[in-house]
C-alpha positions as CSV (number, residue, x, y, z in Angstrom):
1,X,-29.6,-34.5,72.0
2,X,-29.6,-31.1,73.6
3,X,-31.5,-28.8,71.2
4,X,-31.5,-26.0,73.8
5,X,-27.7,-25.9,73.8
6,X,-27.7,-25.9,70.0
7,X,-30.1,-22.9,69.9
8,X,-28.0,-21.1,72.6
9,X,-24.9,-21.5,70.3
10,X,-26.6,-21.2,66.9
11,X,-24.8,-18.1,65.7
12,X,-21.4,-19.7,66.4
13,X,-22.4,-23.1,65.0
14,X,-23.5,-21.5,61.7
15,X,-20.1,-19.9,61.5
16,X,-18.5,-23.3,62.2
17,X,-20.6,-24.9,59.5
18,X,-18.9,-22.8,56.9
19,X,-15.7,-24.7,57.5
20,X,-17.4,-28.1,58.1
21,X,-20.5,-28.0,55.8
22,X,-21.4,-31.7,56.2
23,X,-21.7,-34.4,58.9
24,X,-18.9,-36.3,57.1
25,X,-16.5,-33.3,57.1
26,X,-17.2,-32.6,60.8
27,X,-16.8,-36.2,61.8
28,X,-13.5,-36.5,59.8
29,X,-12.1,-33.5,61.7
30,X,-13.2,-35.1,65.0
31,X,-11.3,-38.3,64.2
32,X,-8.2,-36.3,63.3
33,X,-8.4,-34.2,66.4
34,X,-9.0,-37.1,68.8
35,X,-6.0,-38.9,67.3
36,X,-3.9,-35.8,67.9
37,X,-4.7,-35.9,71.6
38,X,-2.8,-39.2,71.9
39,X,0.4,-37.9,70.4
40,X,3.3,-37.1,72.8
41,X,3.5,-33.5,74.0
42,X,5.7,-31.4,71.7
43,X,9.0,-30.0,72.9
44,X,9.2,-26.4,74.2
45,X,12.4,-24.5,74.8
46,X,12.9,-21.5,77.1
47,X,15.6,-18.8,76.8
48,X,16.2,-15.5,78.5
49,X,18.6,-12.6,78.8
50,X,20.1,-13.0,75.3
51,X,21.2,-9.4,75.4
52,X,22.2,-9.0,71.7
53,X,24.5,-12.1,71.6
54,X,23.5,-13.2,68.2
55,X,26.1,-15.8,67.5
56,X,25.4,-17.8,70.7
57,X,21.7,-17.3,70.3
58,X,21.7,-18.5,66.7
59,X,23.7,-21.6,67.6
60,X,21.4,-22.6,70.6
61,X,18.5,-22.2,68.2
62,X,20.2,-24.4,65.5
63,X,21.2,-27.1,68.0
64,X,17.8,-26.9,69.8
65,X,19.7,-26.6,73.1
66,X,21.3,-29.9,72.5
67,X,18.1,-31.7,71.6
68,X,19.2,-32.4,68.0
69,X,22.5,-34.1,69.0
70,X,20.5,-36.2,71.5
71,X,18.1,-37.3,68.7
72,X,21.0,-38.1,66.3
73,X,22.6,-40.3,68.9
74,X,19.4,-42.2,69.4
75,X,18.4,-42.4,65.8
76,X,21.8,-43.7,64.6
77,X,22.7,-45.8,67.7
78,X,24.7,-48.8,66.6
79,X,25.2,-47.5,63.1
80,X,27.6,-44.6,63.4
81,X,30.4,-43.4,65.7
82,X,30.2,-40.4,68.0
83,X,32.7,-38.6,65.6
84,X,30.4,-39.2,62.7
85,X,27.4,-38.0,64.7
86,X,29.3,-34.8,65.4
87,X,29.7,-34.3,61.7
88,X,26.0,-34.9,61.1
89,X,25.1,-32.4,63.9
90,X,27.3,-29.7,62.4
91,X,25.8,-30.4,59.0
92,X,22.3,-30.0,60.3
93,X,23.1,-26.8,62.2
94,X,24.8,-25.1,59.3
95,X,24.2,-27.1,56.1
96,X,25.5,-24.6,53.6
97,X,28.7,-23.8,55.3
98,X,29.4,-27.4,56.3
99,X,28.8,-28.7,52.8
100,X,31.5,-26.3,51.5
101,X,33.9,-27.7,54.0
102,X,33.1,-31.3,53.2
103,X,33.5,-30.9,49.5
104,X,37.1,-29.9,50.1
105,X,37.8,-33.1,52.0
106,X,35.7,-35.9,50.4
107,X,36.8,-37.4,47.1
108,X,33.7,-39.5,46.3
109,X,30.9,-37.1,46.9
110,X,28.2,-39.3,45.4
111,X,28.7,-42.1,47.9
112,X,28.9,-39.5,50.7
113,X,25.7,-38.0,49.6
114,X,24.0,-41.3,49.4
115,X,25.0,-42.3,52.9
116,X,24.4,-38.9,54.4
117,X,20.9,-38.6,52.9
118,X,19.9,-41.9,54.3
119,X,21.3,-40.9,57.8
120,X,19.5,-37.6,57.7
121,X,16.2,-39.4,56.8
122,X,16.7,-41.7,59.8
123,X,17.2,-38.7,62.1
124,X,14.3,-36.8,60.6
125,X,12.0,-39.8,60.9
126,X,12.9,-40.3,64.5
127,X,12.2,-36.6,65.3
128,X,9.0,-36.6,63.3
129,X,7.6,-39.7,65.0
130,X,5.9,-37.7,67.7
131,X,4.1,-35.5,65.2
132,X,1.2,-36.2,62.9
133,X,1.8,-36.3,59.2
134,X,0.0,-33.0,58.5
135,X,2.2,-31.1,60.9
136,X,5.3,-32.7,59.4
137,X,4.2,-31.7,55.9
138,X,3.8,-28.1,57.1
139,X,7.4,-28.1,58.3
140,X,8.8,-29.2,54.9
141,X,10.1,-26.3,52.7
142,X,8.1,-25.6,49.6
143,X,9.0,-27.7,46.6
144,X,10.2,-30.7,48.7
145,X,6.9,-31.8,50.2
146,X,6.4,-34.9,48.1
147,X,10.1,-36.1,48.1
148,X,10.6,-35.7,51.9
149,X,7.2,-36.9,52.9
150,X,7.7,-40.0,50.7
151,X,11.1,-40.8,52.1
152,X,10.1,-40.2,55.7
153,X,7.3,-42.8,55.4
154,X,9.3,-45.2,53.3
155,X,9.6,-48.9,54.4
156,X,13.1,-49.8,53.3
157,X,12.6,-53.3,54.5
158,X,9.8,-53.7,51.9
159,X,11.8,-55.3,49.0
160,X,9.0,-54.6,46.6
161,X,9.7,-50.9,46.9
162,X,13.5,-51.0,47.6
163,X,14.4,-50.0,44.1
164,X,11.8,-47.3,44.1
165,X,13.2,-45.7,47.2
166,X,16.8,-46.1,46.1
167,X,16.0,-44.4,42.9
168,X,14.6,-41.5,44.8
169,X,17.9,-41.0,46.5
170,X,20.0,-41.5,43.3
171,X,17.8,-39.2,41.4
172,X,18.4,-36.5,44.0
173,X,22.1,-36.9,43.6
174,X,22.2,-37.3,39.8
175,X,20.1,-34.1,39.3
176,X,22.6,-32.2,41.4
177,X,19.9,-31.6,44.0
178,X,21.7,-33.2,46.9
179,X,22.9,-29.9,48.5
180,X,19.5,-28.4,48.3
181,X,17.9,-31.6,49.7
182,X,20.3,-31.6,52.6
183,X,19.5,-28.0,53.4
184,X,15.8,-28.7,53.2
185,X,15.8,-31.7,55.4
186,X,18.0,-30.0,57.9
187,X,15.4,-27.2,58.2
188,X,12.7,-29.9,58.8
189,X,14.8,-31.5,61.6
190,X,15.5,-28.2,63.3
191,X,11.8,-27.1,63.0
192,X,10.5,-30.4,64.4
193,X,13.1,-30.7,67.2
194,X,11.4,-27.8,69.1
195,X,7.8,-27.0,68.6
196,X,7.7,-23.7,70.5
197,X,10.3,-21.2,71.7
198,X,9.7,-19.0,74.7
199,X,11.9,-15.9,75.2
200,X,11.6,-14.8,78.8
201,X,12.9,-11.3,78.3
202,X,15.8,-9.1,77.5
203,X,16.7,-9.4,73.8
204,X,18.3,-6.0,73.7
205,X,21.4,-4.2,74.9
206,X,25.0,-5.1,75.8
207,X,25.6,-7.5,72.9
208,X,26.2,-6.3,69.4
209,X,23.2,-7.3,67.3
210,X,19.8,-7.6,69.0
211,X,18.3,-6.6,65.6
212,X,19.6,-9.8,64.0
213,X,18.1,-11.8,66.8
214,X,14.7,-10.2,66.2
215,X,15.1,-10.8,62.4
216,X,15.6,-14.5,63.3
217,X,12.7,-14.6,65.7
218,X,10.3,-13.1,63.2
219,X,11.0,-16.0,60.9
220,X,10.6,-18.6,63.6
221,X,7.5,-20.9,63.3
222,X,6.3,-20.5,66.9
223,X,7.6,-18.1,69.4
224,X,6.4,-15.9,72.3
225,X,8.2,-13.2,74.3
226,X,7.8,-12.1,77.8
227,X,9.1,-8.5,77.9
228,X,12.2,-7.7,79.9
229,X,13.1,-4.2,81.1
230,X,15.6,-3.8,78.3
231,X,12.9,-4.7,75.8
232,X,10.3,-2.3,77.1
233,X,12.9,0.5,76.9
234,X,13.3,-0.1,73.2
235,X,9.6,-0.3,72.8
236,X,9.4,3.0,74.6
237,X,12.0,4.4,72.1
238,X,10.0,3.0,69.2
239,X,7.0,5.1,70.2
240,X,9.1,8.2,69.7
241,X,9.1,9.1,73.5
242,X,11.9,11.5,74.2
243,X,12.9,9.8,77.4
244,X,12.8,6.4,75.7
245,X,14.9,7.5,72.7
246,X,17.5,9.2,74.9
247,X,17.7,6.2,77.2
248,X,18.2,3.8,74.3
249,X,20.9,5.9,72.7
250,X,22.6,6.3,76.1
251,X,22.8,2.6,76.9
252,X,24.2,1.9,73.4
253,X,26.9,4.5,73.9
254,X,27.6,3.2,77.4
255,X,28.3,-0.3,76.0
256,X,30.1,1.1,72.9
257,X,27.4,-0.4,70.7
258,X,26.3,2.5,68.6
259,X,26.6,0.2,65.6
260,X,23.3,-1.4,66.4
261,X,21.6,2.0,65.9
262,X,23.6,3.0,62.9
263,X,24.2,-0.2,61.0
264,X,21.3,-2.3,62.4
265,X,18.6,0.4,62.3
266,X,20.0,3.1,60.1
267,X,19.6,5.8,62.8
268,X,21.7,8.9,61.9
269,X,23.9,9.8,65.0
270,X,26.0,12.3,63.2
271,X,24.2,15.4,64.5
272,X,24.6,14.0,68.1
273,X,28.3,13.4,67.4
274,X,28.9,16.9,66.1
275,X,27.0,18.4,69.1
276,X,29.0,16.3,71.5
277,X,32.3,17.2,69.9
278,X,31.5,20.9,70.0
279,X,30.1,21.1,73.6
280,X,32.2,18.7,75.6
281,X,36.0,18.2,76.2
282,X,37.4,14.9,77.3
283,X,34.9,12.9,79.4
284,X,36.9,10.1,81.1
285,X,34.0,9.3,83.5
286,X,31.9,8.4,80.4
287,X,34.5,6.2,78.7
288,X,33.0,2.8,78.0
289,X,34.8,-0.2,79.5
290,X,37.4,-1.9,77.4
291,X,38.2,1.2,75.3
292,X,41.6,2.9,75.2
293,X,41.1,6.3,76.8
294,X,43.8,7.8,74.6
295,X,42.1,6.7,71.3
296,X,40.4,9.5,69.5
297,X,37.4,7.4,68.4
298,X,37.0,6.2,72.0
299,X,37.1,9.8,73.2
300,X,34.3,10.7,70.7
301,X,32.2,7.8,72.0
302,X,32.7,9.1,75.6
303,X,31.6,12.6,74.5
304,X,28.5,11.1,72.8
305,X,27.8,9.1,75.9
306,X,27.9,12.3,78.1
307,X,25.9,14.4,75.7
308,X,23.0,12.0,75.5
309,X,23.3,11.2,79.2
310,X,22.8,14.9,80.2
311,X,19.8,15.1,77.8
312,X,18.4,11.9,79.4
313,X,18.8,13.1,83.0
314,X,17.0,16.3,82.1
315,X,14.1,14.4,80.5
316,X,14.1,12.0,83.5
317,X,13.6,15.0,85.8
318,X,10.6,16.1,83.6
319,X,9.0,12.6,83.6
320,X,9.4,12.3,87.4
321,X,7.9,15.7,87.9
322,X,4.9,14.8,85.7
323,X,4.4,11.5,87.5
324,X,4.6,11.8,91.3
325,X,3.0,8.4,91.5
326,X,6.3,6.9,90.4
327,X,7.9,7.9,93.7
328,X,11.2,8.5,92.0
329,X,12.1,12.0,93.3
330,X,15.4,10.6,94.5
331,X,16.3,9.9,90.8
332,X,15.9,13.5,89.7
333,X,19.7,13.9,90.1
334,X,20.2,17.2,88.2
335,X,18.0,19.0,90.8
336,X,20.2,17.8,93.6
337,X,23.5,19.1,92.3
338,X,25.2,22.2,93.8
339,X,26.7,23.4,90.5
340,X,28.9,26.0,92.1
341,X,30.6,23.5,94.4
342,X,30.4,20.5,92.1
343,X,28.7,18.3,94.7
344,X,25.4,16.4,95.0
345,X,23.2,15.6,98.0
346,X,22.1,12.0,98.3
347,X,20.1,10.7,101.3
348,X,21.2,13.7,103.3
349,X,24.9,13.3,102.6
350,X,27.0,15.4,100.3
351,X,29.3,13.8,97.6
352,X,31.8,15.4,95.2
353,X,31.2,14.7,91.5
354,X,34.0,13.2,89.5
355,X,32.8,15.2,86.5
356,X,31.7,18.8,87.2
357,X,31.3,20.1,83.7
358,X,27.7,20.9,82.8
359,X,27.8,23.5,80.0
360,X,24.2,23.0,78.9
361,X,22.6,22.9,82.4
362,X,20.9,26.0,83.8
363,X,21.3,25.7,87.6
364,X,18.0,27.6,88.0
365,X,16.1,25.2,85.8
366,X,18.3,22.0,85.5
367,X,15.6,20.0,83.7
368,X,15.3,22.4,80.8
369,X,16.8,21.3,77.5
370,X,18.9,23.8,75.6
371,X,17.7,24.8,72.1
372,X,20.4,22.5,70.5
373,X,19.4,19.6,72.8
374,X,15.8,20.1,72.0
375,X,16.5,20.0,68.3
376,X,18.7,16.9,68.7
377,X,16.1,14.9,70.6
378,X,13.4,15.9,68.1
379,X,15.5,14.6,65.2
380,X,16.4,11.4,67.0
381,X,12.7,10.8,68.0
382,X,11.7,11.3,64.3
383,X,14.4,8.9,63.2
384,X,13.1,6.2,65.6
385,X,9.5,6.7,64.5
386,X,10.4,6.6,60.8
387,X,12.8,3.6,61.0
388,X,10.9,0.8,59.2
389,X,13.0,-1.9,60.7
390,X,12.7,-0.7,64.2
391,X,8.9,-0.3,63.8
392,X,8.7,-3.8,62.4
393,X,10.6,-5.2,65.4
394,X,8.4,-3.2,67.8
395,X,5.2,-4.5,66.2
396,X,6.6,-8.0,66.5
397,X,7.3,-7.5,70.2
398,X,3.7,-6.4,70.7
399,X,2.3,-9.2,68.5
400,X,4.3,-12.0,70.1
401,X,5.0,-10.4,73.5
402,X,3.3,-9.8,76.8
403,X,4.1,-8.9,80.4
404,X,3.7,-12.6,81.3
405,X,2.5,-15.8,79.9
406,X,0.8,-18.9,81.3
407,X,1.1,-22.1,79.3
408,X,1.1,-25.8,80.2
409,X,1.4,-25.2,83.9
410,X,4.3,-22.7,83.5
411,X,4.1,-19.1,84.6
412,X,6.7,-17.0,82.6
413,X,7.8,-13.5,83.5
414,X,11.1,-11.8,83.2
415,X,11.8,-10.0,86.5
416,X,9.7,-10.2,89.6
417,X,6.2,-10.1,91.1
418,X,6.6,-7.1,93.5
419,X,6.2,-8.3,97.1
420,X,6.3,-6.8,100.5
421,X,8.9,-7.8,103.1
422,X,6.5,-10.4,104.5
423,X,5.9,-12.0,101.1
424,X,2.5,-10.5,100.4
425,X,1.8,-8.8,97.1
426,X,2.8,-5.2,97.1
427,X,0.2,-2.7,95.9
428,X,1.5,-0.2,93.4
429,X,-0.4,3.0,92.9
430,X,-0.4,4.5,89.4
431,X,-2.6,7.4,88.4
432,X,-4.6,7.2,91.6
433,X,-5.4,3.4,91.5
434,X,-3.7,0.5,93.2
435,X,-2.6,-2.7,91.4
436,X,-0.9,-5.8,92.7
437,X,-0.1,-9.4,91.7
438,X,-1.7,-10.4,88.4
439,X,-3.6,-7.1,88.2
440,X,-0.4,-5.2,88.2
441,X,1.0,-7.3,85.4
442,X,-2.2,-7.0,83.4
443,X,-2.1,-3.2,83.8
444,X,1.5,-3.0,82.7
445,X,0.6,-5.1,79.6
446,X,-2.4,-2.8,78.8
447,X,-0.5,0.4,79.2
448,X,2.4,-0.8,77.2
449,X,0.1,-1.4,74.3
450,X,-1.6,2.0,74.7
451,X,1.9,3.6,74.6
452,X,2.4,2.3,71.1
453,X,-1.1,2.0,69.6
454,X,-2.9,4.8,71.6
455,X,-4.2,8.0,70.1
456,X,-1.4,10.5,69.6
457,X,-1.5,13.6,71.8
458,X,-3.7,12.0,74.5
459,X,-2.9,11.9,78.2
460,X,-3.4,8.1,78.2
461,X,-0.8,7.6,75.5
462,X,1.8,9.8,77.2
463,X,1.2,8.0,80.5
464,X,1.7,4.7,78.7
465,X,5.0,5.9,77.1
466,X,6.3,7.1,80.5
467,X,5.1,3.9,82.2
468,X,7.2,2.0,79.6
469,X,10.2,4.0,80.8
470,X,9.1,3.3,84.4
471,X,9.0,-0.4,83.7
472,X,12.6,-0.1,82.6
473,X,13.9,1.4,85.8
474,X,11.1,2.1,88.4
475,X,11.5,0.6,91.8
476,X,8.0,-1.1,91.7
477,X,8.4,-2.3,88.1
478,X,7.9,-6.1,87.7
479,X,10.3,-6.0,84.8
480,X,13.1,-4.2,86.7
481,X,12.6,-5.7,90.2
482,X,15.1,-3.4,92.0
483,X,14.8,-0.3,94.2
484,X,16.6,2.1,91.8
485,X,18.9,2.2,88.7
486,X,22.3,3.6,89.8
487,X,23.6,4.7,86.4
488,X,24.2,8.2,87.7
489,X,26.1,7.0,90.8
490,X,28.2,4.7,88.8
491,X,29.2,7.5,86.4
492,X,29.5,10.6,88.6
493,X,30.6,9.3,92.0
494,X,33.8,7.6,93.1
495,X,32.1,5.8,96.0
496,X,31.1,2.3,94.7
497,X,29.0,1.6,97.8
498,X,26.4,4.1,96.5
499,X,25.8,2.1,93.4
500,X,23.9,-0.7,95.1
501,X,20.6,-1.6,93.5
502,X,18.5,-3.3,96.2
503,X,16.5,-6.2,94.9
504,X,12.7,-6.5,95.3
505,X,11.7,-8.7,98.3
506,X,10.6,-11.3,95.6
507,X,14.2,-12.3,95.5
508,X,14.4,-12.7,99.3
509,X,11.4,-15.1,99.1
510,X,12.2,-17.1,96.0
511,X,13.5,-20.0,98.0
512,X,10.2,-20.2,99.8
513,X,7.9,-22.7,98.1
514,X,4.8,-21.3,100.0
515,X,5.3,-17.9,98.4
516,X,6.0,-19.5,95.0
517,X,2.8,-21.5,95.2
518,X,0.9,-18.3,96.3
519,X,2.2,-16.5,93.1
520,X,1.3,-19.5,91.0
521,X,-2.2,-19.5,92.5
522,X,-2.6,-15.8,91.7
523,X,-2.2,-16.7,88.0
524,X,-4.6,-19.7,88.2
525,X,-2.0,-22.5,88.6
526,X,-1.7,-25.1,91.3
527,X,-0.3,-28.6,91.5
528,X,3.0,-30.4,91.6
529,X,3.7,-29.8,87.9
530,X,3.3,-26.0,88.0
531,X,6.4,-23.8,87.9
532,X,7.6,-20.2,87.6
533,X,10.3,-19.5,85.0
534,X,12.0,-16.1,85.0
535,X,15.4,-14.6,84.2
536,X,16.8,-11.1,84.8
537,X,19.1,-12.0,87.7
538,X,22.2,-13.9,86.6
539,X,22.8,-17.1,88.6
540,X,26.3,-17.4,89.9
541,X,26.9,-21.0,89.1
542,X,30.6,-20.8,89.8
543,X,29.8,-20.0,93.4
544,X,27.5,-22.9,93.7
545,X,24.3,-21.0,93.3
546,X,21.4,-23.2,91.9
547,X,19.0,-21.9,89.4
548,X,16.3,-24.1,90.9
549,X,14.5,-22.3,93.7
550,X,11.7,-23.0,96.1
551,X,12.0,-26.8,95.9
552,X,11.7,-26.7,92.1
553,X,8.8,-24.3,91.9
554,X,10.9,-21.5,90.5
555,X,13.5,-22.0,87.8
556,X,15.8,-19.0,86.9
557,X,17.2,-19.3,83.5
558,X,19.5,-16.2,83.4
559,X,22.9,-17.8,83.3
560,X,24.7,-15.0,81.6
561,X,24.4,-15.2,77.8
562,X,26.1,-11.8,77.6
563,X,30.0,-11.9,77.5
564,X,30.1,-9.3,80.3
565,X,28.5,-11.8,82.7
566,X,30.5,-14.9,81.9
567,X,33.1,-14.2,84.6
568,X,30.4,-13.6,87.2
569,X,28.3,-16.7,86.4
570,X,30.9,-19.1,85.3
571,X,28.8,-20.3,82.4
572,X,27.3,-18.7,79.2
573,X,23.6,-19.1,79.8
574,X,20.8,-21.5,80.7
575,X,18.1,-22.9,78.7
576,X,15.2,-25.1,79.7
577,X,13.6,-27.9,77.7
578,X,10.1,-29.2,78.4
579,X,9.4,-32.4,76.5
580,X,6.9,-35.2,76.9
581,X,9.4,-36.9,79.3
582,X,9.8,-34.0,81.7
583,X,11.8,-30.8,82.4
584,X,15.6,-30.5,81.8
585,X,17.8,-27.5,82.6
586,X,20.8,-27.0,80.4
587,X,23.9,-25.0,81.4
588,X,25.9,-23.9,78.4
589,X,29.6,-23.0,78.1
590,X,30.5,-20.1,75.8
591,X,30.0,-20.4,72.1
592,X,33.5,-20.2,70.6
593,X,33.0,-19.6,66.9
594,X,31.1,-20.7,63.8
595,X,34.5,-21.8,62.3
596,X,35.1,-24.3,65.1
597,X,31.6,-25.8,64.5
598,X,32.3,-26.1,60.7
599,X,35.9,-27.2,60.7
600,X,36.2,-29.1,64.0
601,X,32.6,-30.3,64.5
602,X,32.6,-28.7,67.9
603,X,29.4,-27.8,69.7
604,X,28.6,-25.7,72.8
605,X,29.5,-27.8,75.8
606,X,26.3,-28.2,77.8
607,X,25.5,-29.9,81.1
608,X,22.0,-31.3,81.2
609,X,20.2,-31.6,84.5
610,X,16.9,-33.5,84.3
611,X,15.2,-32.3,87.4
612,X,11.6,-33.4,86.8
613,X,10.6,-36.6,85.0
614,X,7.0,-37.5,84.2
615,X,5.6,-40.6,85.8
616,X,4.0,-41.3,82.4
617,X,4.8,-39.7,79.1
618,X,2.9,-36.4,78.7
619,X,0.4,-36.4,75.8
620,X,-1.2,-33.6,73.9
621,X,-4.4,-34.2,75.8
622,X,-2.5,-33.2,79.0
623,X,-1.6,-29.8,77.7
624,X,-3.4,-26.5,77.2
625,X,-3.4,-27.3,73.5
626,X,-5.2,-30.5,74.4
627,X,-7.9,-28.6,76.4
628,X,-8.5,-26.4,73.3
629,X,-8.7,-29.4,71.0
630,X,-11.2,-31.1,73.3
631,X,-13.4,-27.9,73.2
632,X,-13.3,-27.9,69.4
633,X,-14.3,-31.6,69.4
634,X,-17.2,-30.8,71.7
635,X,-18.3,-28.0,69.3
636,X,-18.1,-30.2,66.3
637,X,-20.1,-32.9,68.0
638,X,-22.8,-30.2,68.7
639,X,-22.6,-29.2,65.1
640,X,-23.3,-32.8,64.0
641,X,-26.3,-32.9,66.3
642,X,-27.6,-29.7,64.7
643,X,-27.2,-31.3,61.3
644,X,-29.0,-34.5,62.5
645,X,-31.9,-32.5,64.0
646,X,-32.2,-30.4,60.8
647,X,-31.6,-27.2,62.8
648,X,-28.7,-26.4,60.4
649,X,-28.7,-27.7,56.9
650,X,-25.8,-29.6,55.3
651,X,-24.3,-28.0,52.2
652,X,-23.2,-30.9,50.0
653,X,-21.6,-30.1,46.7
């Protein structure tokens, strides 16, 4: 026994003794933990670039990226038909809605309930088999712990208990609890199907309801988020930063999705609408795609879009002026305009603007807000700060989110690790200090938190807020991964060739396994089972582009969840599943509607590509969780030695 090691850790061991006050308690926990190490690794699911597409996201979450249907087919093999399995899948995904549909088509509901409950128990038992009993109990909704636990561990072949178990099921039916039981066991199945959910960035923008996605994620049992550039923009807005608020409102207007601000978050946009209506005439250059330019409501959206855009471009000039380290002088567009001629100088060439109306811009000081614009942005900023729901979502993004994450040999980040042309890590200088590789990601993470939690009125907090905006659109931002954001060019210029956003050299090297391994090593990962997962750049599957890069070291899971990208990618999103058997990439077709799932038992059509299979089934002991459990076991063994040597006294009741 090593008494020196005990004394070196005595303070910690005394704290541990409060939870395990006797040798017996500590030994029992060791037995439990050591048995957990031999369980199969739990299933993880990876999603990215959801972009507000709540319906598709919700369905992928409910069907566990196709995992649940796979489990149904295995659990009920030889018992049911594929058509029946489709009904059970629909029932598990949306039990309340599906039950209503079934009741309209089944005459003998008692028999249907009996058969269905037994089938769902079979499916749940199969999914629960790789979890210990304690974890399964934690997944059971309150009030159903005893019933579901008893049925999951029933031995129906035991004739001595056959009547006992049958009575359980009939009692559920006779007491009119069948619907509630089906809802409860469906929740257990969905929770056990995927142990952990990883969101690799970009929850916000484009789609209609990112707020509903976040409401859903907040309720999820185990989730983490790697911030995308659209996420950090909303985080910037939540701090009350003027540039963040203006940028968020502008992008909502650009996609004709002001509803998420008004209905989703209760942000009052009426003052902005009144100002836009008063100041601007028709603004065809600002008309969101898909709207009728002759429609009066559409015209108002275009005016709002222009009003907030001009405010944003003014604020952008101010931020760039305060932060020369951003090297974004070329993005200070309002300073480059010849207001008399209606032209702008870009890279030494003069271009004519398609919209030359700037009634609130002072050519002598184009970055200065008018009095009305100043009042507007102050009101909007206050609305963002005082919005309880937005602040709840922002705190959740900070609590569960980070610039990157390393877990079980997987490095997750949204955009890119900035590289030089030769594939080396690019050094990015901010506030007089250089950062690259992992250090840059850590700095971005640190400053993002200071932006929200820092002391109001300090230079550090303001720098953090403006860095959040920089992460959204700066050319060295790891979340953005491009040379510039060409919003201005796309709106004000007729030359499409000017709206090219050059990608970071990371994307030139992402087929190079040597570069990929160097990035992995920078984050402490090496070996054949280590991978990078990122999103951000939609993979054009319809053109034959593969999401698997660098001989499998990099997997890009942005397949275009957003409707706007479906025609470009040819699919409606990728997800990846990492189970104890290996890695599988799943390409999904568009989600049609909830009605088709309920009434036609349809599902998202998905193609599963199993591209890495384990030589042996991966166990908990092979994971990061396993390393932690082993360290706890070592601590408990040391605590037992302390008890046996009398260094710490047992506290027996």
